[in-house]
SEDO-953014 format. One record per residue (C-alpha): x, y, z; residue number from 1; residue in one letter. Coordinates in steps of 0.1 Angstrom, whole numbers, plus 2048, in hexadecimal, padded with zeros to 3 digits. Example, Ala and Ser with C-alpha at 12.3 -4.5 7.8 and 13.67 -1.06 7.14 Angstrom:
REM residues 2
+-----+-----+-----+-----+------+
:  c1 :  c2 :  c3 : seq : type :
+-----+-----+-----+-----+------+
: 87B : 7D3 : 84E :   1 :    A :
: 889 : 7F5 : 847 :   2 :    S :
+-----+-----+-----+-----+------+
This chain:
REM residues 365
+-----+-----+-----+-----+------+
:  c1 :  c2 :  c3 : seq : type :
+-----+-----+-----+-----+------+
: 1B4 : EFD : B6B :   1 :    M :
: 19D : EE3 : B74 :   2 :    Y :
: 190 : EE4 : B4D :   3 :    P :
: 1B1 : EE0 : B44 :   4 :    Q :
: 1B8 : EC2 : B5C :   5 :    R :
: 199 : EB0 : B4E :   6 :    K :
: 1A6 : EB3 : B2F :   7 :    R :
: 1C4 : EA4 : B3A :   8 :    I :
: 1B5 : E8A : B4E :   9 :    Y :
: 198 : E7E : B2F :  10 :    F :
: 1BA : E7D : B19 :  11 :    L :
: 1CD : E67 : B2F :  12 :    I :
: 1AF : E54 : B30 :  13 :    G :
: 1A8 : E4F : B10 :  14 :    L :
: 1CC : E41 : B07 :  15 :    V :
: 1C5 : E2B : B28 :  16 :    V :
: 1A7 : E21 : B14 :  17 :    L :
: 1BB : E1F : AED :  18 :    L :
: 1D3 : E0A : AFD :  19 :    V :
: 1BF : DF0 : B10 :  20 :    S :
: 1A8 : DEA : AEC :  21 :    I :
: 1CE : DEB : ADA :  22 :    A :
: 1D6 : DCD : AF6 :  23 :    V :
: 1B2 : DBB : AF6 :  24 :    F :
: 1B2 : DBC : AD1 :  25 :    I :
: 1D6 : DB0 : AC4 :  26 :    K :
: 1D4 : D8D : AD4 :  27 :    P :
: 1AE : D8C : AC3 :  28 :    L :
: 1BE : D98 : AA1 :  29 :    A :
: 1DB : D80 : AA0 :  30 :    I :
: 1C0 : D5E : AAD :  31 :    F :
: 1A9 : D6B : A8E :  32 :    W :
: 1CA : D6F : A76 :  33 :    V :
: 1D8 : D4F : A7D :  34 :    R :
: 1B4 : D40 : A7F :  35 :    K :
: 1AD : D49 : A59 :  36 :    E :
: 1D2 : D3E : A4B :  37 :    L :
: 1CC : D1A : A5A :  38 :    R :
: 1AD : D1C : A49 :  39 :    R :
: 1B7 : D25 : A2A :  40 :    V :
: 1DE : D0E : A2B :  41 :    F :
: 1CD : CEF : A37 :  42 :    I :
: 1E2 : CDB : A52 :  43 :    E :
: 1FD : CF9 : A52 :  44 :    S :
: 20F : D05 : A6F :  45 :    R :
: 20A : D2D : A74 :  46 :    V :
: 21E : D43 : A8C :  47 :    S :
: 216 : D68 : A8D :  48 :    V :
: 22E : D7D : AA2 :  49 :    N :
: 21E : D9D : AA8 :  50 :    N :
: 205 : DB2 : AA0 :  51 :    C :
: 207 : DDD : AA3 :  52 :    R :
: 1E4 : DF3 : AA0 :  53 :    I :
: 1EA : E13 : A96 :  54 :    S :
: 1D0 : E2F : A8C :  55 :    L :
: 1D9 : E27 : A68 :  56 :    R :
: 1CF : DFF : A69 :  57 :    G :
: 1DD : DE1 : A78 :  58 :    I :
: 200 : DCC : A70 :  59 :    G :
: 20D : DA9 : A75 :  60 :    F :
: 233 : DA0 : A76 :  61 :    S :
: 245 : D7F : A74 :  62 :    D :
: 229 : D69 : A69 :  63 :    I :
: 232 : D46 : A5C :  64 :    K :
: 21C : D2E : A4C :  65 :    I :
: 22C : D0E : A45 :  66 :    E :
: 223 : CEA : A3E :  67 :    R :
: 244 : CD7 : A38 :  68 :    K :
: 253 : CCA : A21 :  69 :    P :
: 239 : CDD : A08 :  70 :    V :
: 23C : CFA : A0B :  71 :    Y :
: 24B : D16 : A2A :  72 :    D :
: 23F : D3D : A27 :  73 :    F :
: 24B : D5D : A38 :  74 :    R :
: 23F : D7B : A39 :  75 :    I :
: 251 : D96 : A4E :  76 :    K :
: 236 : DAD : A51 :  77 :    E :
: 210 : DB3 : A3F :  78 :    A :
: 1FF : DD7 : A43 :  79 :    K :
: 1D7 : DDB : A40 :  80 :    I :
: 1CD : DFC : A46 :  81 :    Y :
: 1B2 : E13 : A33 :  82 :    G :
: 18E : E14 : A3A :  83 :    C :
: 17C : DFA : A36 :  84 :    P :
: 163 : DF1 : A1E :  85 :    P :
: 16B : E15 : A0F :  86 :    L :
: 191 : E0B : A06 :  87 :    S :
: 1A9 : DF2 : A18 :  88 :    L :
: 1CC : DEC : A0C :  89 :    N :
: 1E4 : DD1 : A13 :  90 :    I :
: 20B : DD2 : A1A :  91 :    H :
: 221 : DB3 : A19 :  92 :    L :
: 244 : DB6 : A1B :  93 :    S :
: 265 : DA0 : A22 :  94 :    G :
: 254 : D81 : A0F :  95 :    L :
: 262 : D61 : A09 :  96 :    G :
: 250 : D46 : 9F8 :  97 :    L :
: 25E : D22 : 9F9 :  98 :    W :
: 247 : D03 : 9E9 :  99 :    L :
: 258 : CE4 : 9E0 : 100 :    N :
: 23A : CCD : 9CD : 101 :    L :
: 255 : CB6 : 9C3 : 102 :    G :
: 245 : C9D : 9A7 : 103 :    Q :
: 21F : CAF : 9AC : 104 :    E :
: 215 : CCD : 98F : 105 :    K :
: 212 : CEC : 9A0 : 106 :    L :
: 1ED : CEE : 998 : 107 :    S :
: 1EB : CD4 : 9B6 : 108 :    D :
: 1F5 : CEB : 9CF : 109 :    F :
: 1D3 : CF1 : 9CD : 110 :    R :
: 1CB : CD3 : 9E9 : 111 :    K :
: 1E2 : CE3 : A00 : 112 :    Y :
: 1C6 : D02 : 9FF : 113 :    L :
: 1A5 : D08 : A0B : 114 :    S :
: 196 : D22 : 9F5 : 115 :    I :
: 170 : D29 : 9EA : 116 :    N :
: 17B : D2C : 9C4 : 117 :    T :
: 158 : D2F : 9BB : 118 :    A :
: 157 : D54 : 9C4 : 119 :    A :
: 166 : D6B : 9AE : 120 :    D :
: 189 : D71 : 9BB : 121 :    S :
: 188 : D9A : 9B9 : 122 :    R :
: 167 : D99 : 9D2 : 123 :    T :
: 17B : D7C : 9EA : 124 :    R :
: 19A : D9A : 9E8 : 125 :    F :
: 189 : DBA : 9EB : 126 :    P :
: 1AA : DCA : 9F2 : 127 :    A :
: 1AF : DF3 : 9DD : 128 :    D :
: 1D5 : DEB : 9DE : 129 :    L :
: 1ED : DCE : 9E0 : 130 :    V :
: 20F : DD3 : 9EB : 131 :    E :
: 22D : DBB : 9E9 : 132 :    L :
: 24E : DC4 : 9F4 : 133 :    S :
: 26E : DB1 : 9EF : 134 :    D :
: 25C : D8B : 9E8 : 135 :    L :
: 277 : D71 : 9E7 : 136 :    R :
: 264 : D50 : 9D3 : 137 :    L :
: 274 : D2E : 9CC : 138 :    F :
: 25B : D16 : 9C0 : 139 :    L :
: 261 : CED : 9B4 : 140 :    K :
: 249 : CDB : 9A2 : 141 :    S :
: 249 : CBC : 984 : 142 :    R :
: 23A : CD5 : 96D : 143 :    D :
: 24B : CFA : 97A : 144 :    I :
: 26A : D04 : 98A : 145 :    S :
: 273 : D29 : 993 : 146 :    C :
: 287 : D3D : 9A9 : 147 :    T :
: 27B : D60 : 9AF : 148 :    A :
: 279 : D83 : 9BB : 149 :    E :
: 25F : D9D : 9BB : 150 :    L :
: 250 : DC4 : 9C6 : 151 :    S :
: 230 : DCD : 9B6 : 152 :    A :
: 20E : DDC : 9BE : 153 :    A :
: 1EC : DD7 : 9AC : 154 :    G :
: 1C9 : DD0 : 9B1 : 155 :    S :
: 1B3 : DB4 : 9AF : 156 :    L :
: 194 : DCC : 9B0 : 157 :    Q :
: 19E : DE0 : 98F : 158 :    K :
: 1B8 : DC6 : 97F : 159 :    R :
: 1D0 : DE0 : 982 : 160 :    L :
: 1F9 : DE2 : 989 : 161 :    I :
: 209 : DFF : 994 : 162 :    K :
: 227 : DF3 : 991 : 163 :    H :
: 23B : DD2 : 992 : 164 :    C :
: 263 : DCC : 990 : 165 :    A :
: 267 : DA7 : 98D : 166 :    L :
: 285 : D91 : 98C : 167 :    E :
: 289 : D67 : 983 : 168 :    I :
: 2A9 : D58 : 982 : 169 :    D :
: 29C : D3F : 976 : 170 :    S :
: 27C : D29 : 968 : 171 :    L :
: 278 : D08 : 959 : 172 :    S :
: 25A : CFC : 94B : 173 :    I :
: 25A : CDC : 935 : 174 :    P :
: 272 : CDD : 917 : 175 :    D :
: 279 : D00 : 922 : 176 :    M :
: 294 : D1A : 93B : 177 :    Q :
: 294 : D3A : 93A : 178 :    F :
: 2AD : D4B : 94B : 179 :    D :
: 2B3 : D6E : 95C : 180 :    N :
: 28E : D7E : 955 : 181 :    I :
: 28B : DA4 : 960 : 182 :    F :
: 268 : DB4 : 95C : 183 :    L :
: 264 : DD5 : 965 : 184 :    K :
: 244 : DEF : 967 : 185 :    T :
: 240 : E10 : 971 : 186 :    N :
: 21D : E20 : 966 : 187 :    D :
: 20E : E00 : 96D : 188 :    G :
: 203 : DF9 : 946 : 189 :    K :
: 22A : DFB : 930 : 190 :    R :
: 24C : DEF : 940 : 191 :    G :
: 267 : DDB : 92F : 192 :    T :
: 271 : DB8 : 92B : 193 :    L :
: 295 : DA7 : 92A : 194 :    S :
: 29D : D7F : 928 : 195 :    I :
: 2C1 : D74 : 927 : 196 :    Q :
: 2BB : D56 : 919 : 197 :    Q :
: 2A0 : D40 : 90F : 198 :    I :
: 2A4 : D18 : 90A : 199 :    R :
: 28D : CFE : 8F6 : 200 :    Y :
: 29E : CE0 : 8F4 : 201 :    N :
: 2BC : CE4 : 8E8 : 202 :    K :
: 2B3 : D06 : 8D6 : 203 :    L :
: 2C4 : D28 : 8E7 : 204 :    K :
: 2AF : D4B : 8E1 : 205 :    I :
: 2C2 : D64 : 8F4 : 206 :    K :
: 2C0 : D88 : 8FB : 207 :    E :
: 29D : D8D : 8F9 : 208 :    I :
: 290 : DAE : 901 : 209 :    S :
: 26A : DBF : 8FE : 210 :    A :
: 253 : DDA : 907 : 211 :    G :
: 237 : DD1 : 91D : 212 :    V :
: 217 : DDB : 91A : 213 :    K :
: 1FE : DCE : 936 : 214 :    L :
: 1DA : DC9 : 92A : 215 :    E :
: 1B9 : DC2 : 944 : 216 :    E :
: 1BC : DA0 : 936 : 217 :    N :
: 1DD : D95 : 92D : 218 :    G :
: 1FD : DA7 : 920 : 219 :    L :
: 210 : DAF : 8FD : 220 :    S :
: 234 : DAF : 8F8 : 221 :    L :
: 23C : DC5 : 8DC : 222 :    T :
: 253 : DCC : 8CD : 223 :    P :
: 269 : DAF : 8D8 : 224 :    F :
: 28A : DA4 : 8C9 : 225 :    S :
: 2A1 : D83 : 8D3 : 226 :    A :
: 2C2 : D74 : 8C2 : 227 :    A :
: 2C5 : D57 : 8B4 : 228 :    L :
: 2E5 : D45 : 8A6 : 229 :    P :
: 2EF : D5D : 88B : 230 :    G :
: 2D2 : D71 : 886 : 231 :    G :
: 2B3 : D7F : 898 : 232 :    G :
: 28F : D82 : 8A0 : 233 :    I :
: 278 : D9D : 8A3 : 234 :    E :
: 251 : DA0 : 8A9 : 235 :    G :
: 234 : DA2 : 8C0 : 236 :    S :
: 226 : D8A : 8DA : 237 :    F :
: 1FE : D8D : 8E9 : 238 :    E :
: 1F5 : D7D : 904 : 239 :    L :
: 1D0 : D7A : 911 : 240 :    K :
: 1C2 : D6F : 92F : 241 :    I :
: 19C : D68 : 939 : 242 :    D :
: 18E : D48 : 939 : 243 :    D :
: 1AF : D36 : 92E : 244 :    G :
: 1D0 : D43 : 925 : 245 :    I :
: 1D3 : D49 : 901 : 246 :    E :
: 1F3 : D56 : 8EB : 247 :    Y :
: 1F9 : D67 : 8C7 : 248 :    F :
: 21C : D6F : 8B8 : 249 :    S :
: 22C : D7A : 89B : 250 :    R :
: 250 : D7C : 895 : 251 :    A :
: 267 : D82 : 877 : 252 :    N :
: 289 : D6E : 874 : 253 :    F :
: 2A9 : D7E : 864 : 254 :    T :
: 2CB : D6D : 85A : 255 :    N :
: 2C3 : D53 : 871 : 256 :    C :
: 2E5 : D3E : 868 : 257 :    D :
: 2D8 : D16 : 85F : 258 :    L :
: 2F9 : D07 : 867 : 259 :    E :
: 2FC : D16 : 88D : 260 :    A :
: 2DB : D0E : 890 : 261 :    L :
: 2DD : CE6 : 885 : 262 :    V :
: 300 : CEA : 89E : 263 :    K :
: 2E8 : CF9 : 8BB : 264 :    E :
: 2CF : CE3 : 8B8 : 265 :    L :
: 2EB : CC3 : 8B7 : 266 :    D :
: 2DB : CB5 : 897 : 267 :    L :
: 2FD : CB1 : 884 : 268 :    G :
: 2FD : C8A : 886 : 269 :    A :
: 2D8 : C8B : 870 : 270 :    K :
: 2DF : CA8 : 857 : 271 :    F :
: 2F0 : CC4 : 84F : 272 :    Q :
: 2E6 : CE1 : 840 : 273 :    M :
: 2F7 : D09 : 83A : 274 :    S :
: 2E7 : D2A : 82D : 275 :    G :
: 2D7 : D48 : 83E : 276 :    L :
: 2AF : D48 : 843 : 277 :    L :
: 297 : D65 : 849 : 278 :    S :
: 271 : D62 : 847 : 279 :    G :
: 253 : D65 : 85B : 280 :    K :
: 241 : D52 : 877 : 281 :    L :
: 21B : D53 : 886 : 282 :    T :
: 210 : D43 : 8A4 : 283 :    L :
: 1F1 : D39 : 8BA : 284 :    A :
: 1E8 : D2A : 8D4 : 285 :    G :
: 1D1 : D24 : 8F2 : 286 :    R :
: 1DE : D12 : 911 : 287 :    G :
: 1F8 : CFA : 906 : 288 :    G :
: 1E9 : CF0 : 8EB : 289 :    E :
: 1F9 : D02 : 8C6 : 290 :    L :
: 1D8 : D09 : 8B4 : 291 :    R :
: 1E9 : D19 : 895 : 292 :    N :
: 20D : D1D : 88B : 293 :    I :
: 216 : D28 : 867 : 294 :    S :
: 23B : D38 : 85B : 295 :    G :
: 24C : D3D : 839 : 296 :    E :
: 273 : D3E : 836 : 297 :    F :
: 28A : D3F : 818 : 298 :    S :
: 2B1 : D3E : 816 : 299 :    T :
: 2C3 : D5A : 80C : 300 :    L :
: 2DE : D5E : 7EE : 301 :    E :
: 2F3 : D4F : 7E6 : 302 :    P :
: 2DD : D32 : 7F8 : 303 :    G :
: 2F3 : D0E : 80C : 304 :    G :
: 2F6 : CEC : 80A : 305 :    T :
: 2DE : CD1 : 819 : 306 :    L :
: 2F2 : CAD : 827 : 307 :    V :
: 2D6 : C94 : 837 : 308 :    I :
: 2E9 : C74 : 849 : 309 :    K :
: 2C7 : C68 : 858 : 310 :    D :
: 2C5 : C46 : 84D : 311 :    D :
: 2A3 : C44 : 85A : 312 :    K :
: 298 : C64 : 84D : 313 :    F :
: 2A3 : C5A : 828 : 314 :    L :
: 295 : C3C : 82D : 315 :    R :
: 273 : C4A : 835 : 316 :    R :
: 276 : C66 : 819 : 317 :    L :
: 27E : C4D : 801 : 318 :    S :
: 25D : C3D : 807 : 319 :    R :
: 24D : C5A : 807 : 320 :    L :
: 25A : C65 : 7E3 : 321 :    S :
: 25A : C45 : 7D6 : 322 :    N :
: 27C : C4A : 7CC : 323 :    Q :
: 29D : C2F : 7D1 : 324 :    P :
: 2AB : C33 : 7F4 : 325 :    L :
: 2CC : C35 : 7DD : 326 :    D :
: 2C7 : C50 : 7C7 : 327 :    I :
: 2B4 : C63 : 7E6 : 328 :    L :
: 2D6 : C62 : 7F7 : 329 :    V :
: 2EA : C6C : 7D8 : 330 :    E :
: 2D4 : C8C : 7D4 : 331 :    N :
: 2D6 : C94 : 7FB : 332 :    L :
: 2FB : C87 : 7FD : 333 :    K :
: 30A : CAA : 7FA : 334 :    D :
: 2EF : CC4 : 7EA : 335 :    Y :
: 2F4 : CE6 : 7E1 : 336 :    R :
: 2D8 : CFE : 7DD : 337 :    Y :
: 2D2 : D23 : 7D1 : 338 :    N :
: 2B1 : D25 : 7E1 : 339 :    I :
: 29B : D19 : 7FC : 340 :    G :
: 27A : D1B : 807 : 341 :    V :
: 26E : D10 : 827 : 342 :    M :
: 24B : D10 : 833 : 343 :    R :
: 238 : D05 : 854 : 344 :    L :
: 218 : CFD : 85C : 345 :    G :
: 1FA : CE9 : 86C : 346 :    M :
: 1E4 : CCB : 85C : 347 :    E :
: 1CA : CBC : 876 : 348 :    E :
: 1DC : CC4 : 890 : 349 :    G :
: 200 : CB9 : 883 : 350 :    N :
: 220 : CD2 : 880 : 351 :    L :
: 227 : CCE : 85A : 352 :    I :
: 249 : CDD : 84B : 353 :    L :
: 24F : CDC : 823 : 354 :    R :
: 270 : CE6 : 818 : 355 :    I :
: 274 : CEF : 7F3 : 356 :    N :
: 29B : CEF : 7E7 : 357 :    L :
: 2A6 : CFC : 7C9 : 358 :    D :
: 2CC : CF3 : 7B7 : 359 :    G :
: 2E1 : CF1 : 79A : 360 :    E :
: 2DD : CCD : 79A : 361 :    T :
: 2B5 : CCC : 7A1 : 362 :    G :
: 29C : CD4 : 7B9 : 363 :    K :
: 296 : CC2 : 7D7 : 364 :    R :
: 274 : CC0 : 7EA : 365 :    D :
+-----+-----+-----+-----+------+
């Protein structure tokens, strides 16, 4: 009886000790987390509502980081578990990230942070697994605006994405607008991508879909397809992220309606053109710089018509071709062509478009 009583007393004492340690550690853990978050997010207000400690790990709830009117970040729950330094897993759920930089660029957000960028990111963030659940993002800056939802898991150490479900309602960058983007991966390497619409200036590309392959330093979209006015595109796209961002793409265009394309781009006041166009295009770039572009397109039988109305373009063409303006206007007033070839390329960094048309009344170059 006495040995059993001793075991009971021992267990009670152990429980009391663990509870006492937990009660003592909880405020210290909250204090440390708030201190570290304040160190990273300069001049921010930080609050952590609660801390829970178990044998598996430690959890924090209702975390708020704000520096209004610039940003307001909320984390419903953050869990850290594992056995450091052997393994460390982090799970963040119920994230709300609101960031409004106004007329500043997104890259300017770095001035609100204190991070040692000289060290390698994988060394600074040694977690084996990071999980994000129900992340909601609102971002507005001079160069990018975005509203999105994300759930994902991966490892920065291994540069591995286990799974990802991304939904972007809208994404705006200079001259481009993306609507309703859906990206989903299941095995960490392959997945699917769909985009309802991309608007580039006045051009609308719709119904984009692609197979996605995630690689160590980037991704590839193979194959991808999209719809243009009266036609379509099929091809491949590769993106690499190392010292910078590099991209390369090949695309085949089929049965693109030139009349519908001119109308879509609102160019009817300058010229009119009809016919169906098909061809190939390749392009490559680094960062925001287009380094190479080449393409060759031809019109399908029975050809079409070309009418140029832009007086400035006609006067410039008259000077370059050494033809009288009145003759040039007459030649391009209502030109019917049977064969049309368009070549696109770059010369000394300038985009060059050459058009060769052949019809019953002669050639037009």
